[in-house]
VOPAGU-2260 file (C-alpha; in pm, 1 decimal, decimal comma):
REM VOPAGU-2260
SITE   aa  ch    i         X         Y         Z
SITE  MET   A    0   -4551,5   -1356,0    4386,1
SITE  THR   A    1   -4221,0   -1380,6    4623,3
SITE  ARG   A    2   -4175,3   -1749,5    4543,1
SITE  CYS   A    3   -4197,0   -1642,2    4158,0
SITE  ARG   A    4   -3929,9   -1375,0    4195,6
SITE  PHE   A    5   -3714,1   -1595,9    4352,7
SITE  ILE   A    6   -3727,9   -1863,7    4120,7
SITE  THR   A    7   -3695,9   -1594,4    3829,0
SITE  LEU   A    8   -3405,1   -1435,9    4019,4
SITE  TYR   A    9   -3246,9   -1794,8    4104,8
SITE  ILE   A   10   -3275,7   -1892,5    3699,3
SITE  LEU   A   11   -3104,2   -1541,9    3615,8
SITE  SER   A   12   -2800,1   -1554,4    3826,0
SITE  ILE   A   13   -2746,0   -1946,4    3668,0
SITE  PHE   A   14   -2778,4   -1755,4    3332,9
SITE  ILE   A   15   -2519,3   -1453,2    3416,5
SITE  SER   A   16   -2267,7   -1718,6    3566,8
SITE  PHE   A   17   -2248,5   -1905,4    3295,3
SITE  PHE   A   18   -2248,9   -1644,4    3036,8
SITE  LEU   A   19   -1981,3   -1477,9    3251,1
SITE  SER   A   20   -1772,6   -1794,7    3273,1
SITE  PHE   A   21   -1750,4   -1777,4    2860,6
SITE  PRO   A   22   -1388,6   -1662,0    2773,5
SITE  LEU   A   23   -1574,8   -1455,5    2431,2
SITE  TYR   A   24   -1747,0   -1244,3    2686,3
SITE  ALA   A   25   -1535,6   -1235,9    2945,4
SITE  GLU   A   26   -1270,7   -1018,5    2779,1
SITE  ASN   A   27   -1404,7    -705,2    2667,1
SITE  SER   A   28   -1448,6    -649,8    2312,9
SITE  MET   A   29   -1265,2    -390,9    2315,0
SITE  VAL   A   30    -955,0    -445,2    2479,2
SITE  PRO   A   31    -747,4    -571,9    2195,9
SITE  LEU   A   32    -829,6    -273,5    1995,8
SITE  LEU   A   33    -720,6     -31,5    2258,8
SITE  GLU   A   34    -439,9    -210,2    2414,5
SITE  LYS   A   35     -54,9    -127,9    2278,8
SITE  ARG   A   36      93,8    -340,4    2058,6
SITE  LEU   A   37     320,9    -622,6    2204,0
SITE  ASP   A   38     606,1    -507,6    2448,3
SITE  VAL   A   39     869,1    -773,9    2336,7
SITE  ASP   A   40    1073,4    -731,6    2696,8
SITE  LEU   A   41     773,7    -844,3    2914,1
SITE  ASN   A   42     715,1   -1199,5    2687,8
SITE  LYS   A   43     782,4   -1506,4    2860,6
SITE  PRO   A   44     776,7   -1869,7    2763,3
SITE  MET   A   45     436,5   -1992,6    2869,8
SITE  LYS   A   46     311,4   -2379,3    2846,2
SITE  VAL   A   47     -49,3   -2437,9    2759,6
SITE  SER   A   48    -240,6   -2663,2    3025,7
SITE  GLN   A   49    -458,4   -2770,6    2820,8
SITE  ASP   A   50    -644,3   -2717,9    2456,3
SITE  SER   A   51    -731,6   -2344,1    2439,3
SITE  VAL   A   52    -962,5   -2092,2    2213,6
SITE  ILE   A   53    -745,5   -1838,8    2092,9
SITE  TYR   A   54    -959,4   -1528,6    2073,2
SITE  ALA   A   55    -857,7   -1270,3    1816,1
SITE  VAL   A   56    -936,9    -939,4    1626,6
SITE  VAL   A   57   -1030,4   -1069,7    1269,0
SITE  GLY   A   58   -1188,5    -832,3    1015,4
SITE  GLY   A   59   -1274,4    -576,1    1306,0
SITE  LYS   A   60   -1477,1    -819,8    1498,3
SITE  ILE   A   61   -1339,9   -1048,9    1844,6
SITE  ARG   A   62   -1384,2   -1422,0    1712,8
SITE  PRO   A   63   -1238,6   -1791,8    1785,5
SITE  ALA   A   64    -960,3   -1792,0    1546,8
SITE  GLY   A   65    -778,0   -2109,7    1628,6
SITE  TRP   A   66    -703,2   -2325,4    1922,5
SITE  LEU   A   67    -355,4   -2400,1    2108,5
SITE  LEU   A   68    -313,9   -2752,5    2192,5
SITE  LYS   A   69    -180,5   -2893,3    2525,9
SITE  ASN   A   70     194,6   -2837,7    2579,9
SITE  SER   A   71     216,9   -2558,8    2343,0
SITE  VAL   A   72     491,7   -2320,9    2425,4
SITE  LEU   A   73     435,0   -1964,2    2285,6
SITE  LEU   A   74     585,1   -1636,1    2422,7
SITE  MET   A   75     323,1   -1513,6    2599,5
SITE  GLN   A   76     235,6   -1171,7    2820,5
SITE  PRO   A   77     -41,3   -1062,4    3085,1
SITE  ALA   A   78    -300,5    -881,5    2893,0
SITE  LYS   A   79    -602,3    -709,8    3065,5
SITE  ASN   A   80    -909,4    -914,2    3259,5
SITE  ASN   A   81    -694,2   -1198,0    3341,6
SITE  PHE   A   82    -581,2   -1277,6    2988,6
SITE  TYR   A   83    -234,3   -1348,7    2822,3
SITE  ARG   A   84    -165,5   -1223,5    2482,3
SITE  PHE   A   85      69,2   -1320,1    2211,2
SITE  HIS   A   86     185,3   -1256,7    1847,4
SITE  PHE   A   87     -90,5   -1407,9    1626,0
SITE  GLY   A   88     -86,0   -1304,2    1277,4
SITE  ASN   A   89     -59,6    -919,9    1221,3
SITE  SER   A   90    -217,6    -834,2    1548,1
SITE  VAL   A   91    -227,9   -1032,7    1895,0
SITE  GLY   A   92    -434,9   -1381,4    2017,4
SITE  TYR   A   93    -544,4   -1441,1    2375,8
SITE  ILE   A   94    -593,8   -1698,8    2591,1
SITE  THR   A   95    -724,3   -1683,1    2938,3
SITE  GLN   A   96    -448,7   -1698,3    3234,6
SITE  GLN   A   97    -589,1   -2005,2    3375,0
SITE  GLN   A   98    -491,4   -2208,8    3046,7
SITE  ALA   A   99    -128,2   -2152,0    3056,0
SITE  PHE   A  100     161,6   -2158,9    3328,0
SITE  GLU   A  101     529,8   -2032,2    3282,5
SITE  ALA   A  102     784,5   -2295,9    3112,7
SITE  LYS   A  103    1120,2   -2331,8    3134,3
SITE  LYS   A  104    1310,1   -2164,2    2898,4
SITE  ASN   A  105    1470,4   -2448,3    2735,3
SITE  GLN   A  106    1129,8   -2579,7    2622,8
SITE  PHE   A  107    1105,1   -2291,0    2388,9
SITE  PRO   A  108    1221,9   -2341,2    2068,2
SITE  ALA   A  109    1522,7   -2127,3    1916,7
SITE  ASP   A  110    1548,4   -1959,6    1621,5
SITE  THR   A  111    1904,8   -2003,7    1556,2
SITE  LEU   A  112    1882,1   -1891,4    1163,1
SITE  LYS   A  113    1713,0   -1554,5    1219,9
SITE  GLN   A  114    1401,0   -1663,6    1034,7
SITE  LEU   A  115    1159,2   -1461,6    1260,3
SITE  ASP   A  116    1322,9   -1119,1    1113,3
SITE  GLN   A  117    1201,4   -1200,8     780,0
SITE  PRO   A  118     924,6    -980,5     649,4
SITE  VAL   A  119     590,0   -1110,5     571,3
SITE  TYR   A  120     612,0   -1170,7     164,7
SITE  ASP   A  121     255,1   -1318,1     131,8
SITE  TYR   A  122     -47,3   -1378,6     279,6
SITE  LEU   A  123    -179,6   -1798,6     285,9
SITE  VAL   A  124    -613,3   -1877,2     310,4
SITE  THR   A  125    -738,3   -2114,0     524,6
SITE  THR   A  126   -1046,6   -2304,1     399,7
SITE  GLU   A  127   -1080,5   -2533,1     682,5
SITE  LYS   A  128    -951,3   -2633,4     999,7
SITE  THR   A  129    -556,3   -2639,8     947,0
SITE  PRO   A  130    -283,8   -2796,3    1192,6
SITE  ILE   A  131     -15,5   -2621,7    1229,9
SITE  TYR   A  132     310,3   -2829,1    1304,8
SITE  GLU   A  133     657,1   -2726,5    1495,5
SITE  ASN   A  134     830,1   -2867,2    1205,5
SITE  ALA   A  135     810,5   -2913,8     807,0
SITE  ASP   A  136     655,3   -3241,8     868,5
SITE  GLU   A  137     366,2   -3421,6     902,6
SITE  LYS   A  138     458,2   -3661,1    1184,4
SITE  SER   A  139     583,4   -3349,3    1387,1
SITE  THR   A  140     394,1   -3247,7    1668,8
SITE  VAL   A  141      67,5   -3016,5    1583,7
SITE  ILE   A  142      57,5   -2737,6    1843,4
SITE  VAL   A  143    -218,2   -2541,5    1693,2
SITE  PHE   A  144    -542,3   -2540,9    1470,3
SITE  LEU   A  145    -603,6   -2276,4    1295,5
SITE  SER   A  146    -993,9   -2175,8    1197,0
SITE  ALA   A  147   -1118,7   -2194,0     867,6
SITE  ASN   A  148   -1169,5   -1847,8     650,4
SITE  LEU   A  149    -849,1   -1657,9     807,4
SITE  ARG   A  150    -571,1   -1485,4     627,2
SITE  TYR   A  151    -249,9   -1523,9     814,2
SITE  PRO   A  152     115,7   -1379,4     671,3
SITE  VAL   A  153     377,5   -1558,3     549,8
SITE  LEU   A  154     729,3   -1532,8     633,8
SITE  SER   A  155     881,3   -1772,0     383,6
SITE  ARG   A  156     797,4   -2081,9     173,8
SITE  ILE   A  157    1034,6   -2404,0     181,3
SITE  ALA   A  158    1037,9   -2729,1     -48,3
SITE  LYS   A  159    1113,7   -3080,8      71,6
SITE  LYS   A  160    1144,8   -3406,7    -114,5
SITE  ILE   A  161     855,0   -3655,8       6,8
SITE  GLU   A  162     951,3   -3933,1     216,8
SITE  PHE   A  163     977,3   -4258,4       0,8
SITE  ASP   A  164     941,1   -4053,9    -327,9
SITE  SER   A  165    1252,8   -3875,0    -402,2
SITE  SER   A  166    1139,8   -3768,8    -702,2
SITE  SER   A  167     831,8   -3501,2    -571,1
SITE  MET   A  168     859,4   -3205,2    -387,9
SITE  SER   A  169     611,1   -3129,3     -50,7
SITE  SER   A  170     572,4   -2723,1      10,6
SITE  TRP   A  171     574,7   -2561,7     307,4
SITE  PHE   A  172     487,0   -2224,1     481,6
SITE  ILE   A  173     648,8   -2079,6     760,9
SITE  ILE   A  174     475,9   -1860,4    1020,8
SITE  ASP   A  175     543,4   -1619,9    1343,2
SITE  LEU   A  176     294,6   -1779,3    1606,8
SITE  GLY   A  177     353,0   -1657,7    1946,5
SITE  GLY   A  178     714,8   -1543,7    1865,1
SITE  ARG   A  179     817,4   -1897,3    1756,3
SITE  LEU   A  180     895,1   -2045,6    1414,2
SITE  ALA   A  181     537,9   -2277,6    1291,0
SITE  PHE   A  182     502,3   -2462,7     973,8
SITE  ILE   A  183     183,1   -2547,2     744,9
SITE  ASP   A  184     158,9   -2795,9     521,5
SITE  GLY   A  185      78,7   -2642,5     162,4
SITE  GLN   A  186    -137,6   -2846,6      33,9
SITE  ASP   A  187    -388,6   -2757,0     360,4
SITE  VAL   A  188    -400,8   -2387,6     232,3
SITE  SER   A  189    -383,8   -2155,2     -34,5
SITE  LEU   A  190    -228,7   -1846,9     -93,8
SITE  ASP   A  191    -387,3   -1523,6     -97,7
SITE  LYS   A  192    -467,3   -1398,0    -450,2
SITE  GLY   A  193    -554,3   -1079,3    -338,0
SITE  ILE   A  194    -847,0    -871,4    -226,5
SITE  PRO   A  195   -1169,7    -771,2    -474,8
SITE  ILE   A  196   -1276,5    -436,1    -491,1
SITE  LEU   A  197   -1577,7    -399,6    -671,8
SITE  THR   A  198   -1694,0     -86,9    -870,0
SITE  TYR   A  199   -2027,7      28,9    -944,7
SITE  HIS   A  200   -2138,4     382,9   -1084,6
SITE  HIS   A  201   -2489,9     379,1   -1183,6
SITE  LEU   A  202   -2809,8     168,5   -1113,0
SITE  LEU   A  203   -3177,9     131,2   -1282,4
SITE  PRO   A  204   -3413,7    -132,7   -1264,7
SITE  ASP   A  205   -3469,2    -286,7   -1584,2
SITE  ASN   A  206   -3835,1     -70,2   -1665,2
SITE  GLU   A  207   -3647,7     228,0   -1614,6
SITE  ASN   A  208   -3362,7     186,7   -1810,7
SITE  LYS   A  209   -3426,8     339,7   -2164,7
SITE  LEU   A  210   -3069,2     530,6   -2204,6
SITE  PHE   A  211   -2817,3     357,1   -2065,1
SITE  ARG   A  212   -2883,0     -20,7   -2181,8
SITE  HIS   A  213   -2509,6     -29,3   -2357,8
SITE  ILE   A  214   -2346,5     157,8   -2087,5
SITE  SER   A  215   -2135,9    -128,7   -1889,3
SITE  THR   A  216   -2128,2      75,1   -1585,1
SITE  THR   A  217   -2487,9      99,0   -1553,6
SITE  THR   A  218   -2584,8    -246,5   -1335,1
SITE  SER   A  219   -2962,3    -337,0   -1305,8
SITE  VAL   A  220   -3097,4    -342,7    -960,1
SITE  THR   A  221   -3182,0    -696,6    -978,2
SITE  ALA   A  222   -2831,4    -823,7   -1070,0
SITE  PHE   A  223   -2657,6    -600,9    -806,5
SITE  LYS   A  224   -2918,5    -747,3    -552,5
SITE  ALA   A  225   -2841,9   -1105,7    -669,3
SITE  GLN   A  226   -2467,4   -1027,7    -648,2
SITE  MET   A  227   -2512,6    -898,8    -236,4
SITE  ASP   A  228   -2732,6   -1172,3    -202,6
SITE  TYR   A  229   -2452,6   -1391,3    -285,7
SITE  LEU   A  230   -2182,8   -1229,6    -110,0
SITE  LYS   A  231   -2396,3   -1278,8     225,8
SITE  GLN   A  232   -2490,9   -1618,9     172,8
SITE  ALA   A  233   -2163,1   -1727,0     114,0
SITE  GLY   A  234   -2002,1   -1559,4     396,1
SITE  TYR   A  235   -1827,7   -1274,1     262,0
SITE  GLN   A  236   -1734,0    -981,6     494,8
SITE  THR   A  237   -1742,4    -631,4     313,2
SITE  ILE   A  238   -1480,1    -445,5     424,5
SITE  THR   A  239   -1368,3     -69,9     477,5
SITE  LEU   A  240   -1048,7      75,8     296,0
SITE  ASP   A  241    -934,7     136,9     622,2
SITE  GLU   A  242    -899,4    -230,3     630,3
SITE  VAL   A  243    -734,6    -255,2     291,6
SITE  ASP   A  244    -460,8     -23,3     388,5
SITE  GLY   A  245    -412,4    -220,5     736,4
SITE  TYR   A  246    -357,0    -539,1     468,8
SITE  LEU   A  247    -159,3    -323,0     292,3
SITE  LYS   A  248      51,8    -224,7     559,1
SITE  LYS   A  249      43,2    -565,8     755,3
SITE  LYS   A  250    -115,1    -408,3    1058,8
SITE  ILE   A  251    -477,8    -628,6    1071,4
SITE  ASN   A  252    -566,5    -976,8    1055,8
SITE  LEU   A  253    -854,1   -1044,9     793,7
SITE  PRO   A  254   -1106,7   -1326,5     712,7
SITE  GLY   A  255   -1047,6   -1521,2     420,9
SITE  LYS   A  256   -1365,5   -1416,9     252,5
SITE  VAL   A  257   -1351,5   -1019,5     237,1
SITE  VAL   A  258   -1466,4    -800,5     -45,2
SITE  SER   A  259   -1439,1    -420,9     -82,0
SITE  ILE   A  260   -1738,4    -229,5    -245,3
SITE  THR   A  261   -1714,2      68,9    -425,9
SITE  PHE   A  262   -1964,0     327,3    -601,4
SITE  ASP   A  263   -1762,3     635,7    -835,5
SITE  ASP   A  264   -1933,5     959,1    -864,9
SITE  GLY   A  265   -2216,5     972,8    -650,5
SITE  LEU   A  266   -2526,6     954,3    -812,7
SITE  LYS   A  267   -2873,2     989,8    -717,3
SITE  SER   A  268   -2947,2     613,6    -829,6
SITE  VAL   A  269   -2672,9     476,5    -598,6
SITE  TYR   A  270   -2852,5     628,7    -306,5
SITE  ARG   A  271   -3262,2     510,2    -426,8
SITE  TYR   A  272   -3132,8     168,4    -544,3
SITE  ALA   A  273   -2813,3      49,2    -389,6
SITE  TYR   A  274   -2830,8     176,4     -20,6
SITE  PRO   A  275   -3106,2      24,9      89,4
SITE  ILE   A  276   -3007,2    -334,4     -19,9
SITE  LEU   A  277   -2655,3    -269,0     118,2
SITE  LYS   A  278   -2846,0    -164,3     463,8
SITE  ALA   A  279   -3072,0    -442,8     425,0
SITE  HIS   A  280   -2746,1    -686,8     427,8
SITE  ALA   A  281   -2529,6    -468,5     697,3
SITE  GLN   A  282   -2310,6    -443,7     430,9
SITE  LEU   A  283   -2036,2    -135,5     384,2
SITE  ALA   A  284   -1933,9      45,4     107,6
SITE  THR   A  285   -1698,9     344,3     -18,9
SITE  LEU   A  286   -1861,6     640,5    -181,3
SITE  PHE   A  287   -1637,4     828,1    -417,0
SITE  VAL   A  288   -1804,2    1160,9    -455,3
SITE  ILE   A  289   -1730,1    1423,5    -705,7
SITE  SER   A  290   -1746,0    1729,2    -460,5
SITE  SER   A  291   -1820,5    1995,4    -696,3
SITE  ARG   A  292   -2161,8    1791,6    -805,3
SITE  ILE   A  293   -2324,1    1763,2    -462,2
SITE  LYS   A  294   -2667,1    1897,0    -475,5
SITE  PHE   A  295   -2782,9    2119,9    -200,5
SITE  HIS   A  296   -3172,6    2011,5    -234,7
SITE  ASP   A  297   -3306,1    1683,8    -305,7
SITE  GLN   A  298   -3370,8    1647,4    -677,7
SITE  LYS   A  299   -3716,5    1485,3    -835,4
SITE  TRP   A  300   -3610,7    1136,3    -945,6
SITE  ASP   A  301   -3538,1    1125,6   -1292,1
SITE  PRO   A  302   -3414,8     753,9   -1445,3
SITE  ASN   A  303   -3314,6     935,0   -1794,5
SITE  GLY   A  304   -3031,3    1159,5   -1672,1
SITE  LEU   A  305   -2724,8    1108,6   -1436,9
SITE  GLN   A  306   -2848,3    1273,8   -1122,7
SITE  PHE   A  307   -2626,1    1363,0    -826,0
SITE  MET   A  308   -2678,5    1286,5    -446,1
SITE  SER   A  309   -2771,0    1569,4    -213,3
SITE  ARG   A  310   -2613,0    1704,6     100,3
SITE  HIS   A  311   -2889,3    1542,7     277,6
SITE  GLU   A  312   -2871,4    1199,9      50,7
SITE  LEU   A  313   -2533,6    1196,8     173,3
SITE  LYS   A  314   -2531,7    1266,2     559,6
SITE  ASN   A  315   -2857,4    1007,9     546,8
SITE  SER   A  316   -2649,4     725,7     378,6
SITE  ARG   A  317   -2319,2     741,7     654,6
SITE  ASP   A  318   -2447,9     411,3     777,3
SITE  VAL   A  319   -2368,2     234,3     499,7
SITE  PHE   A  320   -2117,5     469,1     283,5
SITE  ASP   A  321   -1758,9     584,3     387,3
SITE  ILE   A  322   -1777,6     898,2     178,5
SITE  GLN   A  323   -1420,2     985,4       0,4
SITE  SER   A  324   -1325,7    1188,7    -307,9
SITE  HIS   A  325   -1354,5    1156,6    -662,0
SITE  SER   A  326   -1183,1    1476,8    -727,6
SITE  HIS   A  327   -1358,1    1832,5    -696,5
SITE  PHE   A  328   -1342,4    1977,4   -1083,1
SITE  LEU   A  329   -1111,0    1738,1   -1231,1
SITE  HIS   A  330   -1419,7    1467,8   -1366,4
SITE  ARG   A  331   -1409,7    1631,0   -1706,4
SITE  LEU   A  332   -1284,1    1543,9   -2075,3
SITE  ASP   A  333   -1070,2    1772,0   -2275,9
SITE  ASN   A  334   -1213,0    1875,4   -2669,5
SITE  LYS   A  335    -959,3    1573,5   -2748,2
SITE  ASN   A  336   -1248,1    1346,9   -2549,5
SITE  GLN   A  337    -944,8    1289,4   -2293,7
SITE  PRO   A  338    -931,4    1322,4   -1933,0
SITE  ILE   A  339    -857,9    1705,9   -1843,0
SITE  ILE   A  340    -651,0    1551,6   -1522,7
SITE  PHE   A  341    -395,7    1513,9   -1798,5
SITE  SER   A  342    -325,5    1863,9   -1935,1
SITE  ARG   A  343    -316,0    1986,0   -1552,1
SITE  SER   A  344      -4,8    2124,2   -1367,2
SITE  TYR   A  345      54,5    1918,0   -1066,7
SITE  ARG   A  346       3,3    2220,9    -851,4
SITE  THR   A  347    -346,4    2255,8    -991,7
SITE  VAL   A  348    -437,7    1881,8    -914,2
SITE  LYS   A  349    -278,2    1886,3    -581,6
SITE  LEU   A  350    -483,2    2166,9    -492,5
SITE  ASP   A  351    -808,6    1991,7    -638,7
SITE  PHE   A  352    -762,4    1686,1    -428,9
SITE  ALA   A  353    -681,1    1900,4    -130,4
SITE  HIS   A  354   -1008,0    2099,7    -189,1
SITE  SER   A  355   -1226,3    1815,4    -228,7
SITE  ARG   A  356   -1107,6    1646,6      86,7
SITE  ARG   A  357   -1225,8    1985,7     253,0
SITE  VAL   A  358   -1534,8    2007,7     100,9
SITE  LEU   A  359   -1632,0    1643,8     181,9
SITE  ALA   A  360   -1517,8    1672,6     569,6
SITE  PRO   A  361   -1852,7    1764,3     701,0
SITE  PHE   A  362   -1962,3    1394,9     524,2
SITE  ASN   A  363   -1641,5    1231,7     687,8
SITE  PRO   A  364   -1381,0    1412,2     842,2
SITE  PHE   A  365   -1159,6    1130,8     772,2
SITE  GLN   A  366   -1069,5    1183,2     407,1
SITE  ARG   A  367    -791,7     958,4     310,5
SITE  TYR   A  368    -904,2     799,4     -29,7
SITE  LEU   A  369    -934,6     871,6    -331,7
SITE  ALA   A  370   -1079,2     726,7    -693,9
SITE  TYR   A  371    -917,1     889,1    -987,6
SITE  PRO   A  372   -1156,7    1040,8   -1217,2
SITE  PHE   A  373   -1232,8     819,1   -1517,1
SITE  GLY   A  374    -945,7     612,4   -1348,3
SITE  ALA   A  375    -705,5     865,2   -1503,9
SITE  TYR   A  376    -362,6     897,4   -1333,4
SITE  ASN   A  377      15,1     897,4   -1367,5
SITE  GLY   A  378     314,7     953,1   -1189,0
SITE  GLN   A  379     250,3    1341,5   -1145,3
SITE  VAL   A  380     -94,1    1230,5   -1060,1
SITE  MET   A  381      17,2     983,3    -826,0
SITE  ASP   A  382     252,8    1234,0    -641,0
SITE  ALA   A  383     -31,3    1517,4    -612,5
SITE  ALA   A  384    -211,0    1250,8    -480,9
SITE  LYS   A  385      -9,0    1158,5    -205,8
SITE  ALA   A  386     112,5    1524,6     -92,2
SITE  ALA   A  387    -260,3    1621,6    -102,9
SITE  GLY   A  388    -265,6    1377,5     214,2
SITE  MET   A  389    -494,4    1030,7      55,1
SITE  MET   A  390    -351,1     728,0     169,8
SITE  LEU   A  391    -483,3     501,5     -84,4
SITE  ALA   A  392    -610,5     584,0    -422,6
SITE  LEU   A  393    -785,5     334,2    -701,0
SITE  THR   A  394    -794,4     330,1   -1071,2
SITE  THR   A  395    -997,7     149,9   -1272,0
SITE  ILE   A  396    -763,2    -123,0   -1406,4
SITE  GLN   A  397    -884,2    -446,3   -1302,5
SITE  GLY   A  398    -736,1    -720,2   -1061,1
SITE  LYS   A  399    -705,0    -776,0    -726,3
SITE  VAL   A  400    -517,0    -588,0    -467,6
SITE  LYS   A  401    -231,4    -776,6    -317,9
SITE  LEU   A  402      64,5    -736,4     -95,3
SITE  GLY   A  403     328,0    -519,8    -211,3
SITE  ASP   A  404      90,4    -301,0    -456,1
SITE  ASN   A  405     135,8      43,7    -467,5
SITE  PRO   A  406    -100,5     233,9    -236,9
SITE  TYR   A  407    -153,2     491,3    -539,5
SITE  ALA   A  408    -242,6     249,1    -778,6
SITE  LEU   A  409    -519,3     -18,2    -669,9
SITE  LYS   A  410    -685,1    -200,3    -913,8
SITE  ARG   A  411   -1039,4    -278,3    -887,0
SITE  LEU   A  412   -1310,1    -510,1   -1059,2
SITE  TYR   A  413   -1644,8    -450,5   -1282,4
SITE  ALA   A  414   -1932,8    -687,3   -1221,6
SITE  LEU   A  415   -2152,2    -662,9   -1484,3
SITE  ARG   A  416   -2522,6    -666,0   -1510,5
SITE  ASN   A  417   -2526,3    -983,8   -1733,4
SITE  ASP   A  418   -2273,8   -1187,8   -1534,4
SITE  PRO   A  419   -2360,8   -1540,2   -1458,6
SITE  MET   A  420   -2351,2   -1581,0   -1045,5
SITE  GLU   A  421   -2119,4   -1869,6   -1105,5
SITE  ARG   A  422   -1872,4   -1624,3   -1273,5
SITE  PHE   A  423   -1930,6   -1344,3   -1009,0
SITE  ALA   A  424   -1842,4   -1609,9    -769,5
SITE  GLN   A  425   -1513,7   -1684,8    -897,3
SITE  MET   A  426   -1423,0   -1302,7    -984,7
SITE  VAL   A  427   -1439,4   -1239,9    -588,1
SITE  GLY   A  428   -1355,8   -1591,8    -470,8
SITE  ASN   A  429    -958,4   -1658,3    -390,9
SITE  GLY   A  430    -947,4   -1952,5    -711,9
SITE  GLU   A  431    -661,4   -1966,3    -940,9
SITE  GLN   A  432    -840,0   -1825,9   -1221,5
SITE  GLN   A  433    -849,7   -1468,8   -1239,1
SITE  ILE   A  434   -1194,0   -1339,6   -1406,9
SITE  ILE   A  435   -1165,0   -1003,0   -1570,5
SITE  ASN   A  436   -1430,9    -801,6   -1773,5
SITE  LYS   A  437   -1331,7    -652,5   -2080,3
SITE  ASP   A  438   -1420,1    -342,2   -2289,8
SITE  ILE   A  439   -1601,5    -176,5   -2014,8
SITE  ILE   A  440   -1791,4     136,7   -2161,9
SITE  VAL   A  441   -1801,9     405,4   -1899,2
SITE  ASP   A  442   -2065,4     679,4   -1854,5
SITE  GLN   A  443   -1926,5    1006,3   -1999,8
């Protein structure tokens, strides 16, 4: 018995020693989230002593985000748990302190043209391991490789004549990596085409759908599951609107393959059919609720009507849904069949949005986001949303969300139940062709 116990403890000690030596474990998963942003006064030029994995928070998770190559020189500063940290994308990258030593000042490249002071104008997306050069020249030294499936902010873009072919030009992106200029060949990456925010309303299985067959915003359960299956299998991460906000404000790093999923109205069918599918896939979504229509008690299921979720159902689905506002009393049409929000005063609209936030606070105290009722908005409605405390507001205008977009007029995409999977893949992908479904008929 003693011998068995000794062997067990010995094996366990070897396992623990190995696990602790692995850099990702050694860095507490919360450190990059809790540490303050870089203090430039603490930066020192540091030379990398060996090829080193870069760890960074990307899409809310610590992951290997690249590889610094031996002899690369970056501005770094000490971090917790014997790590160095440095500017990486919109945030911070980490390597262990054993992998770098202080360099001489003349070894760090000077930014004589102050290009690092330029604001970020776009993002690029990597689809494979991508070399980063010290100059805009493929013959220059590679200082780092970026991982595949990464968005990285771009400072500027330059064109250079191709050697031995003066009639052709090559495109290069300039980025900030560790406080120095670095260069990416435009052929190795693609420009970011934006983040797809998918919007859904009502879900029914085909055998229950007798009254909503010709309504574009009613999706079949089979189609919805197939679309979520595709996102999971293709490696897409579902992101929250907090992360969309961070993307627009250039505060966080995101993967290349991301999608945000939203549901308008707060219908019971979403709880009955979409919620279990999303939960099984470990996918997240935003649920925009008409706060005046929340039921005090669960309703008996009736596929022939538009039923709304109960308080119990809202509370029970918070592990998947970020519950946000779709207005309180403004989701109605006037006698001309126009959204009533257009005939209401600024004060009335603002008070409605603010009241909706208060009603929804017990389900989620962080009420920051709004989907306009029927997608209806104008300058007055946008001002009211901002004054009521909303940080982002979503429309039903179709398209992706790009850097520089008005945060109170964000676009979304409709994926229909009869869309072939190839079309859906193109819709959410970062390809050149923009896929949009027209003539959407909304549930009234």
